[in-house]
Backbone as a ProteinNet text record, in pm:
[ID]
protein_1_A
[PRIMARY]
XXXXXXXXXXXXXXXXXXXXXXXXXXXXXXXXXXXXXXXXXXXXXXXXXXXXXXXXXXXXXXXXXXXXXXXXXXXXXXXXXXXXXXXXXXXXXXXXXXXXXXXXXXXXXXXXXXXXXXXXXXXXXXXXXXXXXXXXXXXXXXXXXXXXXXXXXXXXXXXXXXXXXXXXXXXXXXXXXXXXXXXXXXXXXXXXXXXXXXXXXXXXXXXXXXXXXXXXXXXXXXXXXX
[TERTIARY]
5340.9	5466.8	5505.3	5405.1	5430.8	5475	5409.8	5445.2	5588.3	5627	5763.2	5864.7	5832.7	5925.1	5941.6	5830.4	5837.4	5919	5897.5	5973	6122.1	6157.1	6298.3	6359.9	6288.3	6341.3	6355.6	6261.6	6271	6391.8	6420	6536.1	6664.4	6669.9	6789.5	6807.7	6697.7	6706.9	6748.4	6692.1	6722.7	6857.6	6907.8	7037.4	7154	7133.3	7240.4	7325.8	7427.5	7512.6	7592.3	7619	7695.1	7620	7487.7	7407.2	7428.4	7436.9	7458.3	7594.4	7693.7	7825.6	7818.5	7746.2	7732.5	7656.9	7554	7479.6	7567.3	7653.2	7746	7842.7	7891.7	7978.2	7905.6	7777.9	7699.1	7681.4	7660.7	7644.9	7774.1	7887.1	8015.5	8040.8	8010.9	8027.9	7941.3	7817.9	7728.6	7782.9	7840.1	7899.6	8018.8	8102.9	8216.6	8168.9	8063.4	8010.2	7956.8	7882.7	7828.2	7940.3	8044.2	8156.3	8224.7	8244.8	8308.8	8219.1	8089.7	7997.8	8003.2	8005.2	8012.6	8145.5	8255.1	8386.4	8395	8355.1	8367.1	8267.9	8155.5	8062.4	8125.7	8192.8	8257.2	8378.5	8445.7	8566.2	8535.2	8407.3	8370.4	8387.6	8464.4	8492.8	8527.3	8493.5	8528.1	8670.8	8764.1	8905.6	8936.1	8873.8	8900.2	8860.1	8741.3	8696.8	8788.6	8829.7	8919.8	9051.3	9109.1	9237.9	9225.4	9113.7	9093.7	9087.7	9012.6	9003.6	9137.7	9212.9	9344.6	9439.9	9429.2	9516.2	9494	9369.6	9341.7	9408.7	9407.1	9472.8	9624.8	9677.5	9822.9	9877.4	9805	9850	9861.1	9776.2	9780.3	9876.7	9946.1	10037.4	9964	9836.3	9755.4	9754.8	9868.9	9882.1	9798.9	9780.2	9698.2	9554.5	9501.1	9364.6	9356.6	9461.1	9462.2	9464.5	9545.9	9550.4	9417.1	9354.3	9224.9	9119.3	9119.3	9022.3	9047.8	9175.2	9207.3	9169.8	9188.1	9154.2	9003.8	8926.5	8780.4	8724.1	8790.6	8739	8757.6	8659.1	8670.1	8750.4	8799.4	8858.4	9009.6	9068.9	9215.2	9276.8	9203.4	9257.6	9290.7	9199.5	9221.8	9337.3	9352	9461.1	9597.4	9605.1	9730.2	9763.6	9663.9	9686.3	9726.8	9663.3	9695.2	9838.7	9883.1	10019.5	10121.6	10095.1	10186.6	10186.4	10068.6	10059.1	10122.1	10120.7	10179.7	10331.6	10389.7	10535.9	10573	10504.8	10520.4	10658.3	10735.7	10867.7	10976.8	10944.2	11043.3	11076.4	11191.5	11223.7	11122.6	11121.4	11021.9	11034.2	11155.4	11174.5	11121.6	11147.2	11097.4	10945.6	10888	10741.5	10679.3	10743.6	10693.4	10699.5	10807.3	10817.7	10708.6	10678.6	10572.3	10438.6	10409.8	10284.3	10276.7	10389.1	10391.3	10376.5	10447	10439.9	10301.2	10242.9	10108.4	10007.3	10022	9932.9	9946.7	10070.7	10092.8	10031.2	10031.9	9970.1	9817.8	9759.5	9614.3	9570.8	9663.8	9627.9	9564.5	9621.8	9555.7	9412.5	9384.5	9246.9	9155.8	9208.5	9127.7	9098.7	9197.8	9183.5	9125.5	9095.9	9046.8	8917.6	8912.4	8795.1	8761.9	8832.3	8803.5	8846	8961.3	9005.5	8917.5	8864.9	8774.4	8648.4	8599.4	8482.6	8515.8	8635.2	8679.1	8690.3	8739.4	8749.9	8615.2	8512.3	8376.8	8328	8357.4	8316.2	8381.6	8503.4	8572.6	8530.8	8508.2	8476.7	8334.4	8239.5	8098.7	8075.6	8124	8101.1	8181.6	8298.3	8373.9	8296.9	8234.2	8149.9	8030.2	7980.1	7871.5	7913.2	8035.7	8086.5	8102.5	8148.1	8160.1	8022.9	7922.4	7787	7735.8	7770.6	7730.4	7792.1	7920.2	7988.4	7929.1	7904	7845.3	7706.2	7629.2	7497	7504	7598.4	7614.2	7666.8	7753.3	7801	7684.1	7592.2	7474.5	7388.1	7372.4	7292.5	7353.8	7483.6	7547.6	7558.1	7564	7564.2	7431.9	7322.4	7191.3	7174.4	7225.9	7219.3	7301.2	7416.5	7503.6	7440.7	7371.7	7307.8	7198.2	7133	7020.2	7056.4	7182.4	7226.2	7196.6	7191.1	7168.4	7022.7	6931.6	6788.7	6726.8	6662.6	6599	6490.1	6406.2	6298.5	6356.9	6316.4	6369.4	6348.9	6240.4	6215.5	6319.8	6382.9	6482.1	6614.7	6640.8	6767	6746.6	6622.2	6595.1	6662.4	6679.8	6743.2	6884.4	6963.5	7100.3	7107.1	7018.7	7015.9	6976.1	6876.5	6830.3	6941.8	7015	7126.7	7230.8	7258.1	7355.4	7313.3	7186.2	7136.4	7133.5	7087.8	7074.6	7210.1	7305.4	7436.2	7506	7491.1	7552.1	7489.4	7356.8	7287.1	7315	7309.4	7333.5	7476.6	7571.1	7710.5	7733.4	7671.1	7686.2	7620.4	7504.2	7436.6	7521	7573.4	7657	7782.2	7843.7	7967.5	7944.9	7835.4	7808.4	7790.9	7710.7	7686.7	7816.7	7891.7	8015	8119	8128.1	8228.6	8193.4	8065.5	8023.2	8062.6	8037.6	8076.7	8228.4	8298.6	8445.3	8498.2	8446.4	8490	8454.2	8337	8293.1	8386.7	8415.5	8501.8	8646	8689.3	8824.6	8839	8737.3	8739.6	8737.4	8654.5	8648.6	8783.6	8848.6	8977.2	9084.1	9086.7	9186	9164.6	9038.3	9010.6	9049.1	9023.4	9057.1	9208.2	9282.8	9428.7	9483.7	9418.9	9459.3	9435	9323.5	9296.2	9397.5	9439.7	9543.1	9670.4	9712	9833.9	9819.1	9703.9	9680.6	9681.9	9614.5	9608.6	9746.9	9827.1	9961.5	10047.5	10044.6	10127.3	10084.3	9955.2	9908.1	9928	9916	9940.8	10088.1	10176.8	10319.6	10348.3	10289.1	10311.9	10262.6	10143.5	10089.7	10173.4	10224	10309.4	10439.9	10500	10627.3	10608.8	10499.6	10473.3	10453.8	10382.2	10361.8	10494.7	10579.5	10710.5	10796.9	10795.6	10873.3	10822.9	10690.9	10633.3	10674	10675.2	10715.8	10862.6	10947	11088.9	11111.1	11033.2	11045.6	11004.4	10897.2	10854.8	10960.1	11023.5	11128.6	11246.7	11284.6	11395.7	11361.6	11237.6	11196.8	11198.9	11157.8	11162.1	11305.8	11397.4	11537	11594.3	11555.3	11602.4	11553.4	11428.6	11373.6	11448.6	11482.8	11555.7	11693.2	11760.9	11893.7	11883	11776.7	11760	11741	11672.2	11651	11782.9
10028.9	10101.5	10177.6	10242.7	10317.3	10224.2	10107.9	10010.1	9961.5	9937.5	9891.1	9996.8	10125.7	10232.8	10243.2	10230.2	10235.7	10119.2	10002	9884.5	9907.2	9959.9	9981.9	10082.1	10190	10289.8	10231.4	10143.4	10078.2	9987.9	9917.9	9829.4	9910.3	10025.4	10109.3	10162.4	10205.5	10261	10154.8	10035.9	9930.7	9864.9	9883.4	9823.7	9894	10015.7	10086.5	10169.6	10235.8	10325	10253.4	10125.5	10051	10046.8	10040.7	10037	10163.8	10278.4	10404.4	10404.8	10347.5	10337.7	10247.2	10136.3	10045.7	10111.6	10187.6	10258	10362.2	10429.3	10525.8	10455	10338.1	10259.8	10220.4	10182.7	10143.6	10260.9	10380.1	10499	10528.1	10525.1	10547.4	10440.5	10316.2	10208.5	10228.9	10274.1	10299.2	10410.4	10514.2	10623.3	10573.3	10490.5	10433.4	10347.5	10270.4	10183.6	10266.7	10370.7	10457.1	10523.2	10567.3	10630.7	10533.3	10408.8	10307.8	10266.6	10256.4	10223.4	10329.8	10455	10565.6	10563	10535.3	10532	10422.4	10300.2	10189.2	10202.1	10268.7	10294.5	10389	10493.1	10587.6	10525.7	10433.1	10371.8	10259.8	10223.7	10113.1	10155.3	10078.5	10110.8	9981.5	9976.2	9860.2	9878.6	9806.9	9825.2	9785.9	9678.2	9632.5	9739	9797.9	9902.6	10024.3	10061.9	10177	10151.3	10032.2	10001.5	9991.8	9941.2	9934.3	10075.2	10162.8	10300.5	10371.3	10352.9	10414.9	10355.2	10223.2	10157.6	10208.9	10237.8	10292.3	10427.8	10510.3	10641.4	10626.7	10536.6	10520.4	10466.6	10375.6	10322.3	10431.5	10531.5	10645.2	10753.3	10726.1	10823.2	10949.4	10934.1	11046.6	11043.6	11077.5	11069.2	11175	11290	11393.9	11345.2	11279.3	11226	11113	11031	10920.9	10976.2	11078.6	11138.6	11203.5	11265.3	11329.2	11225.4	11111.9	11006.1	10946.2	10927.9	10874	10973	11102.8	11203.6	11213.3	11187.5	11194.4	11075	10960.8	10839.5	10851.1	10803.7	10813.7	10698.5	10719.6	10610.8	10602.1	10523.2	10510.1	10439.4	10349	10279.1	10378.7	10470.2	10571.4	10663.8	10691.5	10779.2	10714	10583.1	10511.9	10517.3	10491	10496.6	10636.8	10737.8	10876.6	10911.3	10862.7	10890.4	10830.6	10710	10646.3	10721.2	10756.6	10826.2	10965.2	11027.1	11160.2	11156.4	11037.3	11023.1	10917.9	10921.9	10818.9	10818.8	10924.2	10931.4	10867.1	10820.9	10758.8	10616.9	10564.2	10423	10329.5	10204.5	10108.7	10085.3	10070.4	10045.6	10162.9	10284.5	10402.2	10411.8	10371	10371.2	10272.6	10156.3	10059.7	10116.9	10188.9	10251.7	10356	10432	10532.6	10464.8	10355.7	10283.5	10227	10170.8	10111.4	10218.1	10329.8	10435.7	10498.7	10520	10577.8	10483	10353.1	10254.4	10250.4	10262.1	10261.6	10384.2	10496.3	10616.9	10603.7	10516.7	10496.9	10399.6	10318.3	10215.8	10274.3	10381.5	10436.5	10481.8	10535.9	10575.6	10454.6	10346.6	10225.3	10160.2	10160.8	10092	10181.9	10305.2	10400.2	10349.2	10359	10325.7	10176.7	10093.8	9950	9893.6	9936.8	9891.5	9949.8	10069.6	10129.8	10044.8	9990.9	9902.7	9775.9	9722.9	9606.4	9642	9762.7	9805.7	9808.8	9857.3	9858.8	9715.9	9627.9	9487.6	9420	9461.1	9401.9	9466.1	9596.7	9667.7	9641.6	9628.8	9613.9	9492.7	9372.7	9259.1	9270.7	9337.5	9358.1	9448.1	9552.7	9637.1	9558.4	9466	9379.7	9292.8	9239.6	9159.4	9244.5	9369.7	9459.4	9485.8	9508.4	9527.7	9405.1	9288.3	9163.9	9153.7	9184.3	9178.5	9279.6	9402.4	9504.2	9462.3	9401.3	9353.6	9244.8	9152.3	9044.5	9099	9198.7	9262	9323	9386.6	9445.8	9338.1	9224.8	9114.7	9062.3	9033.9	8976.8	9078.9	9206.2	9309.3	9308.4	9296.5	9292.1	9164.9	9053.4	8928.6	8938.8	9002.8	9016.4	9106.4	9211.4	9302.8	9233.6	9135.3	9069.3	8929	8904	8775.6	8658.4	8680.5	8572.6	8545.5	8614.7	8594.1	8725.6	8720.7	8841.7	8803	8898.6	8877.7	8876	8778	8774	8903.8	8974.2	9098.6	9205.4	9196	9294.9	9276.6	9155.9	9130.8	9119.5	9135.3	9121.9	9232.3	9351	9461.1	9427.5	9370.6	9334.4	9224.4	9125.5	9016.1	9069.4	9157.9	9215.4	9296.5	9374	9451.1	9358.2	9248	9151.9	9096.4	9059.4	9001	9103.5	9225	9328.2	9366.1	9394.4	9437.6	9327.6	9203.7	9092.9	9076	9074.4	9057.1	9172.1	9294.9	9411.2	9412.6	9378.5	9373.5	9271.9	9156.1	9052.3	9094.3	9156.5	9200.3	9302.9	9400.9	9503.1	9439.5	9348.7	9285.2	9203.6	9130	9046.6	9133	9238.5	9327	9393.1	9446.5	9516.5	9422.2	9302.2	9209.3	9163.2	9146.5	9111.1	9221	9347.3	9458.5	9469.9	9440.3	9443.1	9343.8	9221.6	9120.6	9161.2	9220.1	9265.2	9373.7	9474	9583.4	9537.2	9442.9	9389.2	9320.3	9243.3	9179.3	9280.6	9385.3	9490.3	9560.9	9586.2	9655.6	9571	9441.3	9354	9345.7	9336.8	9332	9463.1	9573.7	9703.4	9720.1	9674.1	9683.3	9593.9	9480.3	9394.8	9465.9	9538.3	9614.1	9726.9	9787.5	9891.4	9834.4	9718.7	9655.3	9618.9	9564.2	9526.1	9647.6	9754.6	9874.9	9935	9936.2	9990.6	9910.8	9778.4	9693.1	9705.5	9699.1	9701.9	9838.8	9946.3	10078.9	10095.3	10046.9	10050.9	9970.5	9853	9768.3	9834.4	9896	9957	10078.2	10154.2	10268.1	10220.1	10118.1	10067.3	10000.8	9925.9	9861.7	9966.1	10073.9	10180.3	10246.6	10263.2	10323.9	10233.7	10103.3	10008.9	10002.7	10008.6	10006.7	10131.5	10244	10368.4	10362.5	10308.9	10297.1	10200.9	10093	9996.8	10060.1	10137.1	10206.3	10305.9	10373.1	10469.3	10397.9	10279.6	10203.8	10155.5	10112.7	10066.7	10181	10298.5	10413.7	10450.1	10438.3	10466	10364.2	10237.3	10134	10162.3	10204.8	10235.1	10351.6	10451.4	10567.1	10526.3	10436.9	10391.3	10304	10226.6	10140.6	10222.5	10336.7	10424.5	10495.3
12275.8	12257.6	12384.5	12448	12569.8	12682	12689.4	12792.2	12774.4	12646.9	12618.8	12657.4	12630.5	12665.8	12815.7	12891.9	13037.2	13090.8	13030.8	13072.3	13053.7	12937.7	12907.9	13004.2	13031.9	13124.8	13264.5	13303.7	13433.8	13441.6	13332.8	13329.5	13346	13277.7	13285.7	13427.6	13488.8	13624.4	13725.7	13713.9	13809.9	13782.6	13662.7	13630.8	13695.5	13743.7	13813.4	13720.2	13773	13692.7	13584.2	13603.3	13502.7	13370.1	13376.5	13254.1	13172.4	13239.4	13168.1	13097.9	13163.8	13099.8	12977	12990.4	12876.6	12761.6	12793.8	12688.9	12620.4	12697.3	12637.4	12542.6	12583.7	12495.6	12368	12381.6	12264.9	12169.1	12223.8	12138.8	12063	12134.4	12067.2	11961.3	11993.9	11896.7	11774.1	11793.7	11680.4	11591.2	11652.1	11573.8	11492	11554.4	11481.7	11364.9	11386.6	11281	11165.8	11195.2	11089.5	11009.4	11079.1	11009	10914.5	10958.6	10873.5	10757.2	10781	10672.3	10563.5	10604.4	10508.5	10433.3	10505.2	10441.5	10335.9	10372.3	10277.8	10162.2	10187.6	10077.8	9976.2	10023.5	9933.5	9864.6	9933.8	9877.7	9779.2	9769.5	9680.6	9534.9	9462.1	9322.8	9249.8	9122.1	9040.4	8990.6	9053.5	9022.8	8879	8832.5	8695.9	8593.8	8610.2	8516.8	8522.1	8643.2	8656.4	8584.1	8604	8541.4	8389.8	8342.4	8196.8	8137.6	8205.2	8157.2	8159	8266.3	8274.5	8171.2	8151.2	8053.5	7912.6	7876.9	7743.6	7724.2	7827	7817.2	7812.1	7894.3	7901.4	7770	7705.2	7576.2	7471.1	7483.5	7390	7435.6	7546.1	7605.8	7651	7680.9	7728.4	7881.2	7940.3	8085.2	8156.9	8092.8	8156.7	8173.3	8069.6	8077.3	8180.5	8184.8	8282.5	8425.3	8448.1	8581.8	8618.1	8519	8544.1	8581	8510	8540.6	8679	8714.7	8846.6	8956.5	8929.6	9030.2	9051.5	8947.2	8958.9	9033.7	9025.6	9090.7	9242.2	9320.8	9467.2	9526	9646.3	9722.6	9713.8	9801.7	9808.9	9689.2	9625	9508.4	9397.7	9371.8	9267.7	9306.6	9435.8	9478.1	9456.8	9477.2	9450.8	9302	9217.8	9073.5	9029.3	9086	9050.9	9090.7	9206.7	9251	9154.9	9106	9011	8878.5	8828.4	8700.1	8706.2	8822.8	8836.9	8828.2	8845.2	8838.4	8733.7	8621.8	8519.2	8455.4	8471.9	8410.1	8495.2	8614.3	8701.9	8656.3	8696.8	8668.1	8736	8689.2	8738.4	8888.6	8937.9	9081.5	9163.4	9116.7	9188.6	9182.8	9069.8	9057.9	9156.7	9172.8	9270.7	9412	9441.5	9573.5	9594.8	9489.5	9499	9528.7	9455.6	9478	9618.9	9667.2	9801.1	9909.1	9893.8	9995.1	9999.9	9882.2	9879.6	9942.2	9913.7	9974.7	10125.8	10175.9	10320.5	10386.8	10315.6	10370.8	10379.9	10298.4	10300.9	10410.3	10460	10558.5	10684.8	10744.4	10864.9	10839.6	10722.5	10690.7	10681.3	10625.3	10608.8	10744.3	10832.4	10961.3	11070	11037.6	11138.2	11203.9	11335.8	11417.6	11422.8	11348.6	11354.4	11489.8	11537.7	11670.1	11779.7	11754.7	11853.6	11868.4	11757.4	11762.6	11841.3	11818.2	11895.1	12042.7	12072.6	12211.2	12280.6	12210.7	12267.7	12290.7	12193.3	12207.2	12327.2	12361	12475.7	12608	12604.9	12729.3	12777.3	12684.5	12724.2	12814.8	12780.2	12871.5	13000.9	12995.4	13118.8	13214.8	13159.1	13243	13295.2	13213.7	13258.1	13375.7	13368.3	13480.1	13605.4	13585.9	13700.2	13762.6	13676.7	13727.9	13800.7	13750.4	13817.3	13956.3	13965	14094.4	14191.7	14142.7	14229.1	14277.4	14188.4	14227.7	14332.6	14314.6	14414.3	14547	14539.2	14662.7	14738.7	14662.9	14726.9	14792.5	14723.6	14779.2	14908	14905.5	15024.5	15137.1	15102.7	15207.1	15282.8	15210	15274.2	15357.1	15303.7	15380.8	15508.5	15499	15616	15721.5	15675	15769.6	15850.2	15786.7	15853.1	15902.5	15916.8	15971.6	15881.5	15753.5	15658.4	15629.6	15696.9	15672.9	15626.3	15512.3	15459.3	15360.1	15332.4	15236	15095.5	15011.8	14875	14798.1	14825	14752.6	14783.1	14900.5	14938.7	14865.2	14822.9	14751.9	14600.6	14556.2	14412.7	14331.9	14393.9	14321	14278.9	14370.3	14336.7	14233.6	14245.9	14147.6	14010.5	14008.8	13882.3	13815.3	13894.7	13840.2	13778.9	13845.2	13794.2	13659	13647.9	13523	13410.2	13440.8	13337.9	13279.7	13366.1	13317.5	13238.3	13283.1	13209.3	13071.9	13067	12939.2	12844	12894.2	12809	12757.4	12843.6	12800.5	12690.8	12702.6	12599.8	12468.6	12476.7	12354	12278.8	12351	12287	12227.4	12303.6	12257.9	12131.4	12124.9	12007.5	11883.3	11894.8	11779.8	11734.7	11829.8	11795.3	11735.4	11787.2	11735.4	11594.1	11567.4	11431.3	11333.9	11370.2	11283.6	11273.6	11381.4	11377.3	11274	11276.4	11179.8	11037.7	11020.6	10888.3	10834.3	10916.1	10871.5	10854.1	10936.7	10921.9	10786.6	10747	10616.2	10503	10517.2	10415.2	10402.5	10516.6	10515.1	10446	10473.8	10410.5	10260.4	10218.5	10075.1	10006.8	10075	10016.6	10005.5	10106	10098.6	9988	9965.6	9853.6	9720.7	9710.2	9587.6	9568.9	9679.1	9669.6	9609.3	9660.5	9609.9	9463	9428.8	9289.1	9197.5	9238.8	9156.2	9137.7	9245.8	9234.7	9138.3	9151.9	9065.7	8919.4	8893.4	8755.8	8692.1	8770.3	8714.7	8678.1	8764.5	8733.4	8606.9	8595.9	8478.4	8350.6	8356.9	8234.1	8191.6	8289.1	8255.3	8193.2	8253.5	8202.2	8066.1	8049.1	7919.7	7810.3	7840.6	7742.6	7707.1	7808.1	7783	7696.1	7724.3	7644.2	7501.3	7485.6	7350.9	7272.7	7341.5	7274.8	7235.1	7322.8	7290.8	7174.8	7172.2	7062.8	6930.9	6930.8	6809.6	6763.1	6859	6823.2	6759.9	6812.8	6754.9	6614.1	6593	6460.8	6359.9	6403.1	6311.4	6274.8	6371.4	6341.7	6243.5	6260.9	6168.2	6026.8	6015.9	5884.4	5820.4	5903.6	5851.3	5802.4	5881.5	5839.2	5714.9	5704.6	5587.3	5461.7	5474.1	5360.1	5324.5
[MASK]
++++++++++++++++++++++++++++++++++++++++++++++++++++++++++++++++++++++++++++++++++++++++++++++++++++++++++++++++++++++++++++++++++++++++++++++++++++++++++++++++++++++++++++++++++++++++++++++++++++++++++++++++++++++++++++++++++

């Protein structure tokens, strides 16, 4: 273990200042990844179960209980449903607008730091290429100083820097891009759930309202018949 740690520190030292920049990018990328993992973990919810529970309350015209259940549930899906239930007396078109606007307000939270992860994935190999060029410049500078003849050990530092920065940049880029694709897929699925929750909540509110109006008309008919 000690030997591996010394090796790693030697690689960082011989890789030059570009390696430190790449390591800083990796640290920032890791922080962004942890933040997104925590966010999507908290946002994870069974949409079908939530809608069934809310639908049972709405059918009973128990909107206060439905709003309370939506407020207790975590994540943006529950917030969209809660926004619709809080304005259940609005016309259907207005309810759809409420669901759409609330969903749009959740999009920046869902997409937060995902582009930053992509930025790290793009910058890391570019910094690696810069390190490669700087290493080759160092090699050719030494060759030029000695008229094209020099000991291979004297130019090994520049070659080593070129290899280290390139390899490290590619490793960081691969990891970050994989997480970028993963979070991008999670974000798209979550936005689809937002749309579904908004539409179904609007439908259940409107259906409950229509059922109540139909019952009221039937009671009036019975009264007139009597």
